[in-house]
Each structure stands twice: as C-alpha cells, then as structure tokens.
N, C-alpha and C positions, 0 to 999 in steps of 0.2 A: 504494500500500500504506500502510495506516495505521500510524503509529509507535506504539511502546509508550506513550510519554508521552500521546499523544492517547487511546488506549484506556483508560489508567489514569484520566485525568480524566473521560472520559465515563462510565465504569463507576462511579466514586466519586459523581458527580452523580446517576446513575440510582438509586442506593440511598440518596441523600440524606444523605451524610456530609460533614462538613467535612474539610479536609486534616488538621486537628489530631486529629479523631476517628479517621480512618483510620490516621494515623501511630501513635497510641496503641495501636490494635488490632494493628498488625503489628510494633510494637516499634522504631520509628524516630522521629527528631525531625520536627517539623513542617517545619523547614527542609529536611530531606532529602526529604520528600514534595513540597515545592514544587520542588526541583531535579529530581525524577523527572518531575513533570508538565510542567516547562518544557524538558525534554530536556537539561538540563545535567549530569545524572548518571543512572546506571542502578543498580538495586539489585543487590547481590552475590548470587550464587546460593549456596545452602548448600554448605559445603565438602565434604560427603559426601552428594550427592543420592541419593535413592532411585530407582535406575534402573528399578524396576518401576512407578514413577508416570509415566503417559503425559503428565502435565501438569507440566513442570519448574518453572513459576512459578505456584503455586496461587491467586494473587489474581485472575487473569483466567481465566474459563472459556472453553471453545471458542466460546461464544456471546457473547463479549466482555462478560460480566457479572462483577461483583465477587463473589468468593467469599471469605467470611470464616470463620475457625474458630469 
C-alpha cells in the first residue's frame, strides 16, 4: 500500500509544482511540505471537517492526482 507521503510527492510532481509552490497554495511552510513528503509529519485534518465531503483530504483525488483550489 502506498503511503500518503509517496502519493503526495508523486501527485505534486505530476502537476509540476515545487514543494514551495504547493506549500504556498495550501497555506503551509515549505519545511512542512518537505516533512509531509518524507513521512516525518502528516498534515492536520480540519478541526471541523465537512462530513458530507467523501474526500477528507482534498489535495489527493481518488485517482491519486493533486487537486488544488
């Protein structure tokens, strides 16, 4: 099973964004993005998630593609 960190890195590269660019778009530091991709940290889920949203972490679609707002 592929880990979140691997999916995140692959998806980011697929859409040709740097770690800094993706970090800026999602509102985290580049260091946090590095930690996510290296598996040293995982992003916090929203404190009040929308339970009607079938996708709890909207950055990665069901097809393992990066989804940006």
